C-alpha positions in Angstrom: 137.0 1.2 64.6 140.6 1.2 65.7 141.6 0.2 69.2 142.6 3.7 70.1 139.2 5.1 69.4 137.5 2.4 71.4 138.9 3.8 74.6 136.6 6.9 74.3 133.0 6.2 75.0 130.2 7.6 72.8 129.1 9.9 75.6 131.2 11.3 78.5 131.1 14.4 80.6 133.9 16.6 79.3 133.1 19.4 81.7 133.4 17.0 84.6 136.8 15.9 83.5 138.0 19.5 82.9 136.6 21.0 86.1 137.2 17.9 88.3 135.0 15.2 89.6 134.6 13.2 86.4 136.3 10.3 84.6 136.6 9.3 81.0 134.1 6.5 81.3 131.5 8.9 82.6 131.5 7.5 86.2 131.4 10.4 88.6 134.4 10.9 90.9 134.2 11.5 94.7 131.3 13.7 95.7 132.0 17.3 96.4 130.5 18.6 99.7 127.7 21.0 99.4 128.5 24.7 99.9 127.6 26.3 103.2 125.0 29.0 103.2 127.6 31.6 103.8 129.9 30.5 101.0 127.0 30.4 98.6 126.0 33.9 99.6 129.5 35.1 98.9 129.6 33.5 95.5 126.1 34.7 94.4 127.0 38.3 95.6 130.1 38.3 93.4 128.1 36.9 90.5 125.6 39.7 90.9 128.4 42.3 91.0 129.9 40.9 87.8 126.5 40.9 86.0 125.7 44.5 87.2 129.1 45.6 86.1 128.6 44.2 82.7 125.3 46.0 82.4 127.1 49.2 83.1 130.1 48.5 80.8 128.1 47.4 77.8 125.6 50.1 78.3 128.4 52.7 78.3 129.7 51.4 74.9 126.4 51.8 73.1 126.6 55.6 72.4 130.1 55.5 71.1 130.0 52.3 69.2 130.5 52.9 65.4 129.7 49.5 64.2 125.8 49.2 64.0 125.8 45.4 64.5 128.0 45.7 67.6 125.9 48.6 68.9 122.7 46.6 68.7 124.3 43.6 70.5 125.8 45.7 73.3 122.5 47.4 73.9 120.6 44.0 74.0 123.2 42.2 76.1 123.5 45.1 78.5 119.9 44.8 79.4 120.3 41.0 79.6 123.0 41.3 82.2 120.8 43.7 84.2 118.1 41.0 84.2 120.7 38.4 85.3 121.7 40.6 88.2 118.1 40.8 89.4 117.7 37.0 89.1 120.8 36.6 91.2 119.7 39.2 93.7 116.7 36.9 94.4 119.0 34.0 95.0 121.1 35.7 97.7 120.5 33.7 100.9 119.0 35.6 103.8 121.6 35.7 106.6 121.1 37.0 110.1 122.8 40.3 110.7 124.1 40.5 107.1 122.9 43.2 104.7 122.6 41.5 101.3 124.0 44.6 99.6 127.3 44.1 101.5 127.7 40.8 99.7 127.7 42.4 96.2 131.4 42.8 95.8 134.1 42.2 93.2 135.6 38.7 93.6 139.1 40.3 93.7 140.9 43.5 93.1 142.4 42.0 89.9 138.9 41.3 88.4 137.8 44.8 89.4 140.7 46.3 87.5 140.1 44.1 84.5 136.6 45.4 84.2 138.0 49.0 84.4 140.3 48.2 81.5 137.5 46.5 79.6 135.4 49.6 80.0 138.2 51.7 78.6 139.4 53.4 81.8 142.1 52.4 84.2 141.5 52.9 87.9 144.5 54.2 89.8 145.3 53.3 93.4 143.6 56.4 94.6 140.4 55.6 92.7 140.8 58.3 90.1 140.3 57.6 86.4 143.3 57.8 84.1 141.3 57.9 80.9 141.5 55.7 77.9 143.8 52.7 78.2 146.5 52.1 75.6 147.4 48.6 74.7 150.7 47.8 73.0 151.0 45.8 69.8 153.8 43.7 68.5 155.2 46.5 66.4 155.4 48.9 69.4 152.4 51.0 68.5 149.4 51.4 70.7 145.7 51.6 70.3 142.8 52.5 72.6 141.1 49.6 74.3 137.7 51.1 73.6 137.6 50.1 69.9 135.1 47.6 68.5 137.4 44.7 68.2 139.0 45.0 71.7 135.4 45.3 73.1 134.2 42.2 71.3 137.3 40.2 72.1 137.4 41.2 75.8 133.8 39.9 76.1 133.9 36.9 73.8 137.4 35.5 74.6 137.9 36.5 78.3 134.8 37.5 80.3 132.1 35.3 78.9 134.2 32.1 78.7 135.1 32.5 82.3 131.6 33.3 83.4 130.2 30.3 81.6 132.9 28.1 83.1 132.2 29.4 86.6 128.5 29.0 86.3 128.9 25.5 84.9 131.1 24.6 87.9 128.5 25.9 90.3 125.7 24.1 88.5 127.5 20.8 88.8 127.8 21.4 92.6 124.3 22.5 93.4 121.6 20.0 94.3 118.8 20.2 91.6 116.3 19.0 94.3 117.4 20.8 97.4 118.1 24.1 95.6 115.9 24.0 92.6 115.6 27.9 92.3 119.4 28.3 92.1 119.5 25.5 89.5 116.9 27.2 87.4 118.7 30.6 87.7 122.1 29.2 86.7 120.6 27.4 83.7 118.8 30.5 82.5 121.9 32.6 82.8 124.1 29.9 81.2 121.8 29.6 78.2 121.8 33.4 77.6 125.5 33.9 78.1 126.5 30.9 76.0 124.4 32.4 73.1 125.9 35.9 73.8 129.4 34.4 73.7 128.8 32.8 70.3 127.2 35.9 68.8 130.0 38.3 69.9 132.7 35.8 68.8 131.0 35.5 65.4 131.0 39.3 65.0 134.7 39.5 66.1 135.7 36.9 63.5 133.7 38.8 60.8 135.6 42.0 61.6 139.1 40.4 61.7 140.3 41.2 58.2 144.0 42.3 58.5 147.1 41.0 60.3 147.0 44.3 62.2 143.6 43.4 63.6 145.0 40.1 64.9 147.7 42.0 66.7 145.1 44.3 68.2 142.9 41.6 69.6 145.8 39.4 70.7 147.4 42.2 72.7 144.2 43.2 74.4 143.2 39.6 75.2 146.7 39.0 76.7 146.5 42.1 78.9 143.1 41.1 80.3 144.1 37.5 80.9 147.3 38.5 82.6 145.4 40.5 85.1 143.4 37.5 86.3 145.9 34.7 85.6 146.1 32.2 88.5 142.6 32.8 89.7 141.5 29.3 88.5 138.5 28.3 86.5 135.8 31.0 86.1 135.7 34.7 86.9 134.6 34.2 90.5 137.0 31.8 92.4 135.4 28.9 94.0 135.7 29.3 97.8 138.7 27.5 99.2 137.3 27.6 102.8 133.5 27.9 102.5 132.9 28.9 106.1 135.8 31.3 106.7 134.8 34.3 104.6 131.6 35.5 106.3 130.6 36.0 109.9 128.6 33.3 111.5 124.8 34.0 111.7 123.5 35.6 114.8 121.1 33.9 117.2 117.7 33.2 115.7 114.8 35.1 117.2 112.9 33.2 119.8 
């Protein structure tokens, strides 16, 4: 083996290097402080919002989807996201004087709008729907974002990779002993959504048959990514100030 290859160990944590806290030789970097209860509640609430929104979006696609294989996958995965939302609801920490439902919020206005575009409708500033969204292509034409390929690519190349990345980041920062239920929940969701990502990407590749198809999916992917560019790894940003976003718990009952 050449000297260049010898610098790379047989096994190393690539995710740790990409997401921070890891080194090439597999030795963990400085420890990351555990999330506060309030910061974890905010994160899990946003996760649940995203999973419930995906249940709604994929479910709304089923009746209008012309490709039978995509229709089946959207139906199955819609129900899977509903189950994930329920799993995450059970992991919302109980906080004094805080209604758990008030924590189920979009992580940002940009992510909320991205989901509206993914669903095929654009939400205006006043909350009204502007109907089908048209996405421009390189030749100046436009196509509705509700077609099979834009749907598949929006999920397989934007939403799911970001969700998997965010859940992986969270899993690396949760204690498997102290918070075993959250660890199990994240592992279950990650397993399902990694398989979903692979299946939808495989179908997208099977349907990409013409140069025009490439223009369609590239334009749609770019539009979605531009909406959430700068948000960092994942779909739900990791809290910068874990204790600042939610009110402090009220006094415990005597």
